N, C-alpha and C positions, 0 to 999 in steps of 0.2 A: 377955152375949156375942152375944144375937141383934141388939141393938141396934148392937153394933161390927160385925157381919158386914153389916148392911144397909148402913151408911155407907161400909163398905170396898167392896162392889159399886157403888154410886153413883159413887164417885170413881172405880175402874178405867174405868168406862166413860162419864166425863164428857167434855166436847169437848176440855179441854186440862188435865184435872185441876184445875180452879180452882173455888174456892168458889160463884162467881157463876153457874155453868154447872149447879150441883146444886139441884134442888128441895128448899127447907127441908123437912124432916120433922116438922114441927108437926101441930096438930090438921086433920084433913081438912076440916072445916067444910062449906062449899058446893063445895070441890073432889071430894067423893064422888058427883057426880051424872053421870049418863048424858048423852050428847051426839049430836047429829046434824050433818054438814056441810051447809053452810057454818056456820062459827062467827061469820064477819063476812060478811053477805050484801050487801055493797054492794062498790064498787070500791076495792081495797085492794092494789094490786100489791107483788111483791117484797118479801114480810115479812122483816124481821130482827128475830130475837128474843134476849133476854138475861133472865136473873135478877138482880134488884139488890134488897137490903134484905129485903122481905118479898113480892114480887109479880114477876111475869113484866111486860116492857116490849117493844112491839112497834112499830117504825118501818116505814112504807112510802112508796113513791113517792107523790109528788103533793101537792096542796095540803091544808095542815092546816085545823082549823076556825076557826082565826084569821085565815086568808088567807095564812098564810107556806107554807113548803116542809117536808114530810115531817111527817105526822101521828104523834104519839105516841099509843099506847093502853096502858093498864094491866090486868093481869087476875091474879086469884088463882090461876088454874086452866087456863090457855091455852084456856079455852073462852068465857069471859063477857068481852068487852071493853069498855073505856070509854075515850072520847077525851079526853085531858087537856091539849092544847096541841100544839105543833109545835118541831122542832129550830131552824129559823129562824122566829120569828114575822114578821108583815107588817112590812116595813121594815128587816128584819135580814139580807137574804141576802148571801152573798159579794160583796165588790166586784169580785173579779176575775172573775165569771161575767157572762155576758151575760142573765141572768135566765130561761133557759128550760130546758127538759130537767133538772129535777131528777129523777134516778132512784136506785133501789137502795140507800136507806141502811141502816146498821146502827150498833148501839150497843154497845162493848165496854169491859168493865172494865179499865183499864190504869194500873197502879202507883199505886192509891188515886184515880183520877180516871175519868171517864167521855169515851170518845173517840167521836164520831160520824163514821163515814168515808160518803162518798157520792159521787155522780156528778153533774156539772154541766158545760155548755158554758162555755168560756174567753172572753174578750173576741174572740177569732178565729172563734169557733161550733165550737171544736173540744173534742169530749167529754173531759173531765178528772176525774182523783179528786181529792177534797179530804178535809180532816180539820178538825172543831171539837172543842172540848174544854169540860168543865164539871166541878165538883166535885159535882154532884147530877145524878141520871139524868134527871129531868125537865126539866133544864135551868137557867137559861139557857147557850147554848151560844156559845162564841166562836171565829169561823172563824181558822184560822192566818194568813190574809191571802194566800195563794198556794196553788195546785195542789200537791200531793204528788206525783201522776204525771201525764205528759203523754207523748204519741206523736202523731205526725203523722196517724195513720189513726183516733185517738181510743182511750181506756182507759175502761172502765166496771167496775161491780160489784166495789167492793173488799170484802175481809173480812179480819178479823184472827185470827190463831191465836197463842196462847202455849203452847210445850212445855215444861212444868216439868222434865222429864228431861233437856232440853239447856240449861235456862235461858236461852232464847232466845225471841223472839218475831217474828213475820211479816206482812208484809202479802202478800195474794194479789190478783189482778186478772185481768180480761181484756183484752187488746188486741184491739181491734174491727175487726179486718182483713176479715172478712166484709163490711164495708160497702163495700168497695173490691173485693170478689170473690175475695178470698184466703182461706186457712184462718185462723179464728180461734185464739188461743192463751191459755193460762191461764199467769201467770207468778207467780213469789214472790220475794221479796227481804227481808232481814233489816231489821227497823226498832230503833230504840233503846229504851230504858227507859220512855221517855214515849209511844212510838208515833206521835211527830209529824214523824220525820226518819228516814232511812236511816242504818243504821250506816256508819261511814266504811271505805271500801274494800270493802263489800259488793258484790254483783253480782247483777242480775236472772237467774234462772234458768227457761227453759221447763219447765213441768211436763206438759202434755198440748196435743194439737192436735186439731182436727175431723177424724177420718178413720175415723169408723165409718158404715155406711150409714145408720142411723136418725138421724144427728144433722144431715144435711143440710148441711154446712160451716159449721154454727153450734155453737160450745160458749160457755157463759158461767154467771154466777151460781154462782161458787165458794163451797163450805164445807168447812172441814176437821174432821175427826174422827180422834182417836187410840184405837184399841181394841187390847188385847192387844199392845201395842208395834208394832203396824202403822198406818200413815196411810192413811186413807180420805178422798180428795178426792172430795166430791160436785158435781154441777154440772148445769146443764141444756142441752138439746141441741134443734137443730131452730129454726124460726121461732115465737115466743111466741104469735102470733094464730091457730095451727092445731092440729088434733087430733093432729098428729105430734110436737108438744112434749112433752118428759118431762124425767126426771131419770134420771142416768147416775152411775155411780161409778168411780173407779180406786184402785188401792191400790198399796203400797210399803212395803218395810221400812226406808226413809229419807225424811226429810222432802222432800229435792231429786230424789227418784226412783231409778231409772226406775219409773214408774207401769204398771201392768196395769189395763186398763180392762175392766169387765163387758162382754161382748157385747152386752147387750141392756139396754135401761133397766130400773131398779128400781121405777119409777113412771111409768105410760103410761095413755093412755087413746085408742089409735091408731085405734080403729074408729069412725067418724063415727055420730052417731044424732041427726039433725036434729030430732025430735020428742022426744028425751030420754027416750023411753019404757022404756029400758033402762039406758043410760049416761047419768045425770043431768049429768055433769061432762066437761069437754073440755080438753085442754091445760095439765096440772098440770105445775107446775114452780116455780122460784126459790126453793128451800128454805132453812130454818134446820133443823139437828138439834140437841135439847137433851135432857137427860137429865132424865126424870120420876121420880117415886116409885118406881115399878116398871120401866118400859120405857124405852128412847129413843123420842123422839117428833119426828115430822117435821112442822112448820109451812110450807106453801106456799100458792100460789094457783092457781086454775082457773077457767074459763069455764063457764056453764051450756051444756050441750050444743046446746041449742036457742037460744042466743044468743051463738054463737062470734064474738068480733070486736065484739060490740055490748053495750049496757046489759043488766044492772046492772055487767057488766065483771068484772075478775079477783078474785073472792071469797077469802077466807081460809078455808083447810082445815087439819085436824088428824088426822093418823093415826099408829098404833103402827109401831115399826120392830122386826123381828126378824131374828137373825142365823142363816143356815143353817149346817150342818155344815161346808160347804165355805168359810165365813168371809164368804162374800157376804151383803149385806143384803136384806131382802124387805119392803116397806112395804104398808099397808091391806089391800085387798081382794085377795090374790093379786097383788101389784104394780100394781093400780089403787085409784082413789080408793073410800073406803067411801061408800056411799049411804044404807046402814040407821042406827038406832040404836046407838050404839057403848056398851061398858061404860065406866065412870068410868075416866079416865085414872089413877087412884090404885090402881086394881086391876090385877092381872095377868091378862092376856087374850093368848091367842095369835092370830098373825096368819093367817087363812085362806089356803093355799096350795093350788093345783091341782096334781096329780100329784107327791106327796112323793118325793124319791130315797129308793132303797135300798127302794121298796114294789112290789109287782106289782098290776097291775090288769086286769080285764077290761074291753075296749073294743069293743063289739059290732060297730059300723060298720066298724073295722079288720080285722074278718075276710075282707074283700073283697081283701087282699093275698095270700091263699091259705096263711097260716102260723098259723091260729088266730088267737083274739082275745085274747089273753093277753100282757102286756108287762111288762118290768121297768123300772122308770126310775132314769135316774142324773142325777147334775149333768151340764149340758151339757158336750159334747165342748169347744166353746168356752164356756169357763167364765163364770159372772157374770148372774144373773136368767134362767138357760137350763135346760132340761132335754134328755136325748137318750132314746129309746125303744127298747129292744132286745127283739126277738121271743123269748119263752121257748121256743117250738118248733124256731127256728131260731137258736141262740146264737151271738152274734157278728154277727148281721144288725140293722142299725139302720134306722129310718124316717128316709128322706131325700128330698128333692127332686132331680130332674135334669130340666132342660127342661120344667118345668113338671108332670113327672107324679111321684107319690110311688111309692117302691120299698122294698122291704127290702132291703139289700145289706149285705155284710161290708165293714168298715172297710179302706182302702187307707193310711190314718194320713196322708193328705195334708191339709194345711189347709183344702182345698177341701171335701173329704169331712166334715171335723169341722164346717165352717160349715153346710153342707146338712144336716147331722144334728143341728142344736142349733136349739131352738125355744124362744120364750116361751110358757109354759102360762099362759092367761090364762080369767078367768071365762066361761063359755059366752055367746057373742054374742046369744043370745035370752033366757038364764035371768039372766045378770047376776051368777051366784053360782057357788061353787066346786063346785056340785051336778054341773054339767056343765063342760067345758072347751073352749077353742077355741086351736088352735095357729099361732102368728105366726112366719114365716119371720125368721132372724137376719140373713141376708145379703142378702134380698130383704124388706124389712119391710113392704112393702104386701101381701105375699102371705100367704094363709092356707090351712091343709089344708082342702080342700073335697071333698064327694061329688059326684062327676060320672059319671053314668050307672052303670056297673058298677065304678068303680074311684075313687081318690082322686087329686086334682090340687092344685097350688099356684096358687091363683088370686087376682088383684089384688082387694080389696075394693071399689077404684073401677070395677071392669068392670060394665057395665050389667045383666050376667046373673047377678051375685053374690047369693046369698040366704044371709043370716046362719044361717038353719035349718040349711044344707048344711054349716056350718062350725061346727056347736054338736054336741059329743060326750057322749053319757052314758057314765058311768064307774062301775065297780063294784070297790072295794078288794078283794083276794083275801087272805083271811084267811093 
């Protein structure tokens, strides 16, 4: 019975209820070892991960060890990776491409074969989505001979999703409109049983657009997960080469939407740390989410905080995913990359979270607001990756910012108030742990709650007078 329940849980939380997405429940072996990020300490951007046969396989942007395109790595545990070849070995790149900008590959098991979806520029230099297929996950892969998706402004970052409940499968991709100064879009369209062509008379559907403050006009890198009958579209936002880059999520009861976005990123490291003294990594994003033996696991890339945009490049990271009572996911160290040694992925371990909803906390520095220092935490009034703080002494009054000043005010039930009173509760800017916390604004994401004189203000982290210690708050849970 215990084995049956274990298998049932794994299948219920798999990406598309498919065997290849679920970690085989065999002997742990080396899989039981602890780990510390990064798990690949060299440039390996845009990791696309799948389970096949008896191992994990990961493909990444760039040149493989044989001079070809898209390095393939294999791992027994998502931690130790070995390069084994390329999707396109030297001399075998698609003839329709101009041989530049090979980006964002993924391998998926489709109807008994393995399809590699990828981005490349066509003969006119326009970014396009291609597909190649093989009867083995290691290859060799044979290109379809022409792009699968094109658009005048470019298409990138394809991902495949099969929904067993609907007996249908889909291709999801980004239209690269931000490259011409417009909103970027994530689209979906149904594909045939081979995953190599679109179903006749099917149509493209827009799922989400770049419309949140933290996204900076850019959304990309989609990945779909189905959980408890809901669809979760994970994506990355903002510029890939800065600390504002992060992972967001949108959810819907229908594959075609409408999707409701989380108000804040579920994985971010938006506070710069040029010395990497506290925050070792920056710009986390472009993720795959897979079902581990115990928890869901996110595999993503990030820069070294002190080498943002430079060597060694975007390294591969691994962190656990946990689901809050409100149904929104939480990743890593309270929605930031973990920096310390982590328990084995084969063990159950909770994701640390600053300020748990439904709990009361004593926050000494907040006493300057004149209503005591005890606060009750709720899921954010603008939900998803956020919290709102209500004064215990003044019920109905919430911590909110207005014109750069922090107040305790009753809700007027407006969308503006809900945004002003919603915060990302992240590890303390000086501690880097959940032992203290820092609050980042949802609607002004460069602004953080900061002690200024005898009060609290919402200050930009890029202000020359900003001091991380003034935005780091001690907290004591109240029994």
